N, C-alpha and C positions, 0 to 999 in steps of 0.2 A: 830340628825344630819340631815342636809338638803340633800336630794337626788338630784343630778344634772345629768340627762341623757343627753348625748352629742352624736349626730350623730347616735343614736341607737346602737352603738357598744361598748361603754364604759360608765359605770355609776359611778359617783363620789359622795361619801357621805362626805360632807364638814362641818366642825365644828371647833370651837376654834379660837384663835387669836395668832398671832406671826409669827415666821419663818414658811413658808409653807413646810409641809412634805407630800409626796404622797406615800401611802403604797400599794405595789403590791404583791398579794398573790402567793402562790405556786400552781403548777399544781395538787398536791395531796391534796390540801386543798381549802379554799375559803376565802372570805373577813372576815368571822366570826373568822378566826384564829388570827385576830388582836384585838379581843374584849377586852382582858385583858390588852393590851398594850395602847390602845387609851386613857383611862382616865389618865394614867401616863404622856403621852406626851402632852395632851391638856392643862396642867398647864402652859406650856411654848411655845407651838407651835400651829399653825393652821394645823390640821390633816385632810387630805383628803384621804379617803379609797376608793380604786378602786374595782369595779366588772369588771373583765377582760372579753373580748369577749369569748363567749361560756360558761359562768358561770352565775348563778342567772337569767336564762331565756334569756340572751342576745344571739344574733346570733353568730355563730362561724366565725372566719377569718382563712382561710387556706393559705398555700403558704410560711410557714416559720415564723421566728421571725420578719423579717423586716416589713411586712405589719401590724402585730399586734402592733409593736412599733410605726409605723406611725400613726395608729388610736389613740394610746395613746398620741402621740405628738400633734395631732389635738385637743384632749380633753384638754390637759394641756394649749395649746395656747389659747383656747376659754375661759379659766378662767380669763385671763388677770391679773395674779397675780402681786403684787407690786414688787416682786423680784423673781429670779429663784428659784424653789423649790429644796429641797433635795429629791431624790428618794430613798425610802427604799424598797428593794425587798427581797423576800424570795423564794429560789429555782427558779422556772420558772419565777417569778416576777423579780428576780435579773438578770436573763439572758436578759429579756426584757429591764431592766434598762441599762444594758451594751450596748445593740443594739441601744437604743435611744441616749446614750452618744456618740456613734460613728457616728450616722447618723445626729443628731441634737444637737450638744454639747451646743449651746447657750440657749437651753431650760431649762437646769438644772444648779444648783449651786454646787452639790456634790452628792455622792453616798454612801448609806449604803447597803452593799450586804451580806445577810445572807444565807450561803450555796450556793456558786457560784464557778466559775472557767472559764478558757479560753477554755478548751476542756475536754471531758471525756476520761478515760482510755478505753482500749479495753473491759475489763469486764463491765465497766459502759455503754458503747455503746450497748453491748450485752443485758444488762438488759432492756434497752429501747426497743430494737427490740423484746425481749421476751414478755414484757408486751403488746406491740402493737399487736403482733400476737394473744396472749391469749384473749385480750379484743375484737379484731375483730371477733374471731371465737366463743368465749363463753360468751362475755359480761364483763362489768366492775366488776360484782360480783365475777368473777373467779379470779380476782387479788386484791380484796379488802384486804385480809390478807397481801399480799405482800406490798401493798401500806402503810398499817399501820406500818409494820415493817420498812419501809424506813423512816417513819416520826418520830417514837419514839423507844427508846430502850425497851428491853423485860421487865425489871423491872418496868419501868414507865407504860407500857401498862397494866401489871398485877395489878398495884396499882390504876389505874384510869379507871375502866370499863365503867363508865358513859360517860366520855370524849371520850373514844375509840368508843363507840356506836354512839355518835354524829358525830365524825369525819368520821366514816365509812359511815354513812348516807349521809353526805355532799359530800363525794367522789363519791358516787353512783349517785349523781345528775349532775355530770360533763357531758357535752355534748360529746358523743362518737366521733364525728367528730373532736372536739377540742382536745380531748385526743390523737387521732390518729396522727393529724398534729403536736402536740407538741412533742410527742415521736420521730417522724421522725426528727423534727428540732433539738432536743437536741442530738439525736444519731449521727447526722452529724455535730454538732457544732464544730467549730475550729476558734477562734479569736486570736490565739497565736501571729500572726504577726501584727494584728491590735491593740491589747491591749495597747501598749505604746503610741498610739495617744490620749488616754484618760488622760487628764491632770487635770481634776477636782479632788478635794480632795475626798478620798474614805476611808471608814471604812469597813473592811471585818471582818465578824464574822462567825465562824463555830463551831458546836458542836463536841466534841471529839468522840461522839457516832454516828455521822451522817453517815448513810449508803448510802444515796442518792448522796450526794456531799461530799466525804471524805475530811479530813483535807489537804491531799496532793494537792488537787485541789485549795483550797484557798491559800495555801502557794505559789504555782506556780503563781497564778494570782497576789498575792501581790508583787511578784518580778517583774512582768511585768508592773504594773501600777506605774507611776512616783511619785504619791502622795498618796500612800496607807499605811494604818496601819492595822495590823492583830491582832485580838483577838481570841484565841482558848478557847471555852467555855467548861470547864471540866464537864463531866457528863451529858451534854445536847446533843440533837440530831438535826434532820433536821428542826423542827419547835420550836426553843427554846423559842419563845415569849409565847407559851402555857405552857411551863415548868417553866420558871423563868422570868415572864414579868418585874419584878422590875429591874433585872440585865440588861436585854435588853434595857429597858427604860432609865436607868442611862447611859448606853454606848451611846445611841443615843443623849441624852440631852448634854452629854459632848462633843460629836462630833459637835453638833450645836454651842456650845460655842467656840469650837476651830476654826470653820469656819466663825465666826461672824467678819465682817469688823470693824476696829476701827472707832470711830466717826470722821467724816470729810473726810473720804475716799470714 
């Protein structure tokens, strides 16, 4: 896939042909978390995988979700795509997609949100504050086990030690400043009042074992978005595209078909 660095803040890996999809990774993962999904999608779509600010050697952007979403919006606009893309976000990436949908709705054609919500519960907020404090005082290694538990269920972690080692190593490469800023942004997130303004079609997916963004968050968001459909993924967790890429790919390809405009319109 071709790497397209834009503005030094976002890097896009562009390949395939068809309806453009832009994949936005989680805070606890990186762009490699899409590796098993991309070949499935590229049969029917132009797949553009993003390295977000503060990952893969890119400089961080602090100040909340809005400036990161703005940099992402600039990168998307610079591509001059033939039609508005569908944004596919996982965790942190899905919250950025929501922010972009609110701030620059004309840039996108729809949303696929994997592990998302309008606001975290008080225990959810406390988890971010706790991870932020631990990372700041003892480093990311101090919370690596916590991060892996938030990404995958216990049985899956035990059955896939090589994948866990790779995911742990990727997490430890996260820019500490980016992690700190993202934890603060997510701990204070609340778009419950704004969400109904997002009128683009949206597919929400959430794993039944997702500890980071529990099913109740997705259920709440689905009720707030005017054109949303929710799929609960039994047995999967926060990064389901690494657990069952075929199922996630099939859901996304079906969503592409459902949002395709009839000929002549």
